[in-house]
N, C-alpha and C positions, 0 to 999 in steps of 0.2 A: 879341664875336666873332660873325661871321655864319656860318650853316650853309652848306655847299656847295650849289649849286643841284642840284635833282633832275631828272634827265632820264628821261622816260617813254619807254621803247622797247617797242613792241608786239612781243609774242612771235608769231612766224609760226604760222599754223594748220598743222595736219597736212597739209592739202591743198597749201598753199603750199610746205611743206618737201618734200613728195613730188614736186611739179612741178619744184622746183629740182634734186633728185637726178636726176629723169628727164631734165632738159635736159643734165645733165653726162654721163649714160650713153648717151643715144640721139641719133642724128642727127635733124635736123629732119623728114625724111621719115618716119622710124619713129614719131616723136611724133605726126605728123599722122595716120598710118595707125591708130595705137592709139586716138586720140581719135575718129576716124571710126567705128571698129569699136564703141567704147563707145556712141557716139550711136545706132548701129544697134540695139544690144542694148536700149537704153532705149526706142527707138521700137517695137521688136517687143513689148516688155513692155506698152507702152501699148495697142497694137493688140489684144493678147491680152485685156487687161482690158476693152476696149471690146466685143470679141466675147462675152465671158462676160456682161457686163451686157446686151447686146442679146438674147442667148439667154434670160436670166432674164426680161426684159420680155416676150418672145414667149411663154415658157412660162406666165407669169402671165396673159397675155391669151388664152391658149388657141388661139393662131394659129401655133404652131410647126410647121414641116413635120415630117412623120413621118420617122423614121430611114431608111426605105426610099427616100424621095424625095430625100434629101440627096445632094449630089454627093460 
């Protein structure tokens, strides 16, 4: 007697499942706006990290502008 063939079905990731629910609940325009907003948040965070790093390098080099001359 042969064993039944086993089918491997990938379990969707949490992100995939969340996007599926999102597509059911939101219209296309809302989804796009939400993703654009999230992309903006991530870009703002990246720029903030870059500013902190640049300030750290300037402080270490001793060339940072004084707080009175900063805009």
